[in-house]
PyMOL CGO cylinders between C-alpha atoms (Angstrom):
from pymol import cmd
from pymol.cgo import CYLINDER

trace = [
    CYLINDER, 12.44, -18.68, 45.16, 12.27, -15.33, 43.44, 0.3, 1, 1, 1, 1, 1, 1,
    CYLINDER, 12.27, -15.33, 43.44, 14.87, -12.65, 44.09, 0.3, 1, 1, 1, 1, 1, 1,
    CYLINDER, 14.87, -12.65, 44.09, 14.68, -8.89, 43.45, 0.3, 1, 1, 1, 1, 1, 1,
    CYLINDER, 14.68, -8.89, 43.45, 10.89, -9.04, 43.07, 0.3, 1, 1, 1, 1, 1, 1,
    CYLINDER, 10.89, -9.04, 43.07, 9.46, -5.89, 41.45, 0.3, 1, 1, 1, 1, 1, 1,
    CYLINDER, 9.46, -5.89, 41.45, 5.79, -6.95, 41.19, 0.3, 1, 1, 1, 1, 1, 1,
    CYLINDER, 5.79, -6.95, 41.19, 3.70, -9.95, 42.20, 0.3, 1, 1, 1, 1, 1, 1,
    CYLINDER, 3.70, -9.95, 42.20, 0.09, -10.96, 41.69, 0.3, 1, 1, 1, 1, 1, 1,
    CYLINDER, 0.09, -10.96, 41.69, -0.84, -14.28, 43.27, 0.3, 1, 1, 1, 1, 1, 1,
    CYLINDER, -0.84, -14.28, 43.27, -3.85, -15.68, 45.14, 0.3, 1, 1, 1, 1, 1, 1,
    CYLINDER, -3.85, -15.68, 45.14, -3.46, -16.69, 48.78, 0.3, 1, 1, 1, 1, 1, 1,
    CYLINDER, -3.46, -16.69, 48.78, -3.83, -20.39, 47.94, 0.3, 1, 1, 1, 1, 1, 1,
    CYLINDER, -3.83, -20.39, 47.94, -1.89, -21.99, 45.10, 0.3, 1, 1, 1, 1, 1, 1,
    CYLINDER, -1.89, -21.99, 45.10, -3.18, -25.36, 43.96, 0.3, 1, 1, 1, 1, 1, 1,
    CYLINDER, -3.18, -25.36, 43.96, -1.61, -27.00, 40.92, 0.3, 1, 1, 1, 1, 1, 1,
    CYLINDER, -1.61, -27.00, 40.92, 0.76, -24.08, 40.36, 0.3, 1, 1, 1, 1, 1, 1,
    CYLINDER, 0.76, -24.08, 40.36, 2.84, -23.87, 37.17, 0.3, 1, 1, 1, 1, 1, 1,
    CYLINDER, 2.84, -23.87, 37.17, 5.59, -21.29, 36.66, 0.3, 1, 1, 1, 1, 1, 1,
    CYLINDER, 5.59, -21.29, 36.66, 6.97, -20.47, 33.22, 0.3, 1, 1, 1, 1, 1, 1,
    CYLINDER, 6.97, -20.47, 33.22, 8.61, -17.52, 31.47, 0.3, 1, 1, 1, 1, 1, 1,
    CYLINDER, 8.61, -17.52, 31.47, 5.85, -15.20, 30.26, 0.3, 1, 1, 1, 1, 1, 1,
    CYLINDER, 5.85, -15.20, 30.26, 5.22, -14.98, 26.52, 0.3, 1, 1, 1, 1, 1, 1,
    CYLINDER, 5.22, -14.98, 26.52, 4.99, -11.63, 24.69, 0.3, 1, 1, 1, 1, 1, 1,
    CYLINDER, 4.99, -11.63, 24.69, 1.24, -11.21, 25.26, 0.3, 1, 1, 1, 1, 1, 1,
    CYLINDER, 1.24, -11.21, 25.26, 1.59, -12.00, 28.97, 0.3, 1, 1, 1, 1, 1, 1,
    CYLINDER, 1.59, -12.00, 28.97, 4.48, -9.54, 29.30, 0.3, 1, 1, 1, 1, 1, 1,
    CYLINDER, 4.48, -9.54, 29.30, 2.31, -6.79, 27.77, 0.3, 1, 1, 1, 1, 1, 1,
    CYLINDER, 2.31, -6.79, 27.77, -0.49, -7.61, 30.24, 0.3, 1, 1, 1, 1, 1, 1,
    CYLINDER, -0.49, -7.61, 30.24, 1.89, -7.64, 33.22, 0.3, 1, 1, 1, 1, 1, 1,
    CYLINDER, 1.89, -7.64, 33.22, 3.45, -4.32, 32.19, 0.3, 1, 1, 1, 1, 1, 1,
    CYLINDER, 3.45, -4.32, 32.19, -0.03, -2.79, 31.78, 0.3, 1, 1, 1, 1, 1, 1,
    CYLINDER, -0.03, -2.79, 31.78, -1.33, -4.13, 35.13, 0.3, 1, 1, 1, 1, 1, 1,
    CYLINDER, -1.33, -4.13, 35.13, 1.78, -3.57, 37.26, 0.3, 1, 1, 1, 1, 1, 1,
    CYLINDER, 1.78, -3.57, 37.26, 3.35, -0.47, 35.75, 0.3, 1, 1, 1, 1, 1, 1,
    CYLINDER, 3.35, -0.47, 35.75, 6.73, -2.24, 35.73, 0.3, 1, 1, 1, 1, 1, 1,
    CYLINDER, 6.73, -2.24, 35.73, 8.66, -1.57, 32.54, 0.3, 1, 1, 1, 1, 1, 1,
    CYLINDER, 8.66, -1.57, 32.54, 10.24, -4.39, 30.60, 0.3, 1, 1, 1, 1, 1, 1,
    CYLINDER, 10.24, -4.39, 30.60, 13.80, -3.19, 31.16, 0.3, 1, 1, 1, 1, 1, 1,
    CYLINDER, 13.80, -3.19, 31.16, 17.08, -5.01, 31.65, 0.3, 1, 1, 1, 1, 1, 1,
    CYLINDER, 17.08, -5.01, 31.65, 17.25, -7.14, 34.76, 0.3, 1, 1, 1, 1, 1, 1,
    CYLINDER, 17.25, -7.14, 34.76, 13.52, -7.88, 34.99, 0.3, 1, 1, 1, 1, 1, 1,
    CYLINDER, 13.52, -7.88, 34.99, 12.21, -11.30, 33.98, 0.3, 1, 1, 1, 1, 1, 1,
    CYLINDER, 12.21, -11.30, 33.98, 8.46, -11.83, 33.77, 0.3, 1, 1, 1, 1, 1, 1,
    CYLINDER, 8.46, -11.83, 33.77, 7.08, -15.17, 34.95, 0.3, 1, 1, 1, 1, 1, 1,
    CYLINDER, 7.08, -15.17, 34.95, 3.57, -16.47, 34.37, 0.3, 1, 1, 1, 1, 1, 1,
    CYLINDER, 3.57, -16.47, 34.37, 2.12, -18.31, 37.37, 0.3, 1, 1, 1, 1, 1, 1,
    CYLINDER, 2.12, -18.31, 37.37, -1.05, -20.28, 36.65, 0.3, 1, 1, 1, 1, 1, 1,
    CYLINDER, -1.05, -20.28, 36.65, -3.21, -23.01, 38.10, 0.3, 1, 1, 1, 1, 1, 1,
    CYLINDER, -3.21, -23.01, 38.10, -6.59, -24.57, 37.38, 0.3, 1, 1, 1, 1, 1, 1,
    CYLINDER, -6.59, -24.57, 37.38, -8.47, -21.59, 38.84, 0.3, 1, 1, 1, 1, 1, 1,
    CYLINDER, -8.47, -21.59, 38.84, -6.06, -18.64, 38.76, 0.3, 1, 1, 1, 1, 1, 1,
    CYLINDER, -6.06, -18.64, 38.76, -3.63, -16.72, 36.59, 0.3, 1, 1, 1, 1, 1, 1,
    CYLINDER, -3.63, -16.72, 36.59, -0.97, -14.48, 38.09, 0.3, 1, 1, 1, 1, 1, 1,
    CYLINDER, -0.97, -14.48, 38.09, 2.55, -13.27, 37.59, 0.3, 1, 1, 1, 1, 1, 1,
    CYLINDER, 2.55, -13.27, 37.59, 5.89, -12.39, 39.17, 0.3, 1, 1, 1, 1, 1, 1,
    CYLINDER, 5.89, -12.39, 39.17, 8.30, -9.79, 37.81, 0.3, 1, 1, 1, 1, 1, 1,
    CYLINDER, 8.30, -9.79, 37.81, 11.71, -10.47, 39.34, 0.3, 1, 1, 1, 1, 1, 1,
    CYLINDER, 11.71, -10.47, 39.34, 15.42, -10.40, 38.71, 0.3, 1, 1, 1, 1, 1, 1,
    CYLINDER, 15.42, -10.40, 38.71, 15.87, -14.15, 38.94, 0.3, 1, 1, 1, 1, 1, 1,
    CYLINDER, 15.87, -14.15, 38.94, 14.08, -17.37, 39.91, 0.3, 1, 1, 1, 1, 1, 1,
    CYLINDER, 14.08, -17.37, 39.91, 16.01, -20.13, 41.66, 0.3, 1, 1, 1, 1, 1, 1,
    CYLINDER, 16.01, -20.13, 41.66, 14.60, -23.62, 42.13, 0.3, 1, 1, 1, 1, 1, 1,
    CYLINDER, 14.60, -23.62, 42.13, 15.58, -26.36, 44.51, 0.3, 1, 1, 1, 1, 1, 1,
    CYLINDER, 15.58, -26.36, 44.51, 13.69, -29.46, 45.56, 0.3, 1, 1, 1, 1, 1, 1,
    CYLINDER, 13.69, -29.46, 45.56, 14.51, -31.77, 48.44, 0.3, 1, 1, 1, 1, 1, 1,
    CYLINDER, 14.51, -31.77, 48.44, 12.71, -34.19, 50.75, 0.3, 1, 1, 1, 1, 1, 1,
    CYLINDER, 12.71, -34.19, 50.75, 13.24, -32.16, 53.93, 0.3, 1, 1, 1, 1, 1, 1,
    CYLINDER, 13.24, -32.16, 53.93, 10.59, -30.58, 56.11, 0.3, 1, 1, 1, 1, 1, 1,
    CYLINDER, 10.59, -30.58, 56.11, 9.81, -26.86, 56.04, 0.3, 1, 1, 1, 1, 1, 1,
    CYLINDER, 9.81, -26.86, 56.04, 11.90, -26.15, 59.17, 0.3, 1, 1, 1, 1, 1, 1,
    CYLINDER, 11.90, -26.15, 59.17, 14.99, -28.05, 57.99, 0.3, 1, 1, 1, 1, 1, 1,
    CYLINDER, 14.99, -28.05, 57.99, 18.00, -26.50, 56.20, 0.3, 1, 1, 1, 1, 1, 1,
    CYLINDER, 18.00, -26.50, 56.20, 17.95, -26.67, 52.39, 0.3, 1, 1, 1, 1, 1, 1,
    CYLINDER, 17.95, -26.67, 52.39, 20.04, -25.71, 49.38, 0.3, 1, 1, 1, 1, 1, 1,
    CYLINDER, 20.04, -25.71, 49.38, 18.52, -22.22, 49.29, 0.3, 1, 1, 1, 1, 1, 1,
    CYLINDER, 18.52, -22.22, 49.29, 18.40, -21.71, 53.10, 0.3, 1, 1, 1, 1, 1, 1,
    CYLINDER, 18.40, -21.71, 53.10, 21.42, -23.52, 54.50, 0.3, 1, 1, 1, 1, 1, 1,
    CYLINDER, 21.42, -23.52, 54.50, 20.83, -22.68, 58.18, 0.3, 1, 1, 1, 1, 1, 1,
    CYLINDER, 20.83, -22.68, 58.18, 17.08, -23.24, 58.03, 0.3, 1, 1, 1, 1, 1, 1,
    CYLINDER, 17.08, -23.24, 58.03, 14.33, -20.77, 58.92, 0.3, 1, 1, 1, 1, 1, 1,
    CYLINDER, 14.33, -20.77, 58.92, 15.10, -20.92, 62.65, 0.3, 1, 1, 1, 1, 1, 1,
    CYLINDER, 15.10, -20.92, 62.65, 18.37, -19.04, 62.05, 0.3, 1, 1, 1, 1, 1, 1,
    CYLINDER, 18.37, -19.04, 62.05, 17.89, -15.63, 60.47, 0.3, 1, 1, 1, 1, 1, 1,
    CYLINDER, 17.89, -15.63, 60.47, 21.16, -14.10, 61.64, 0.3, 1, 1, 1, 1, 1, 1,
]
cmd.load_cgo(trace, "trace")
């Protein structure tokens, strides 16, 4: 889960997705393509798969994996998606 997203470039289907901090060359490309400056508080992530290359520029990325279903509560969404209030 990304928070404080400033820019995102991803395809609609993500197969075999890998997320990693962007290297210097990728950061330059993301800055050029998105117009987002590499300032404090922005972390650039490279998102790639077998047939795509994209990016996310965000404040933070949080990961959590569990064996629950989509509609069940999780570590990052304690009340589950049925409870937005």
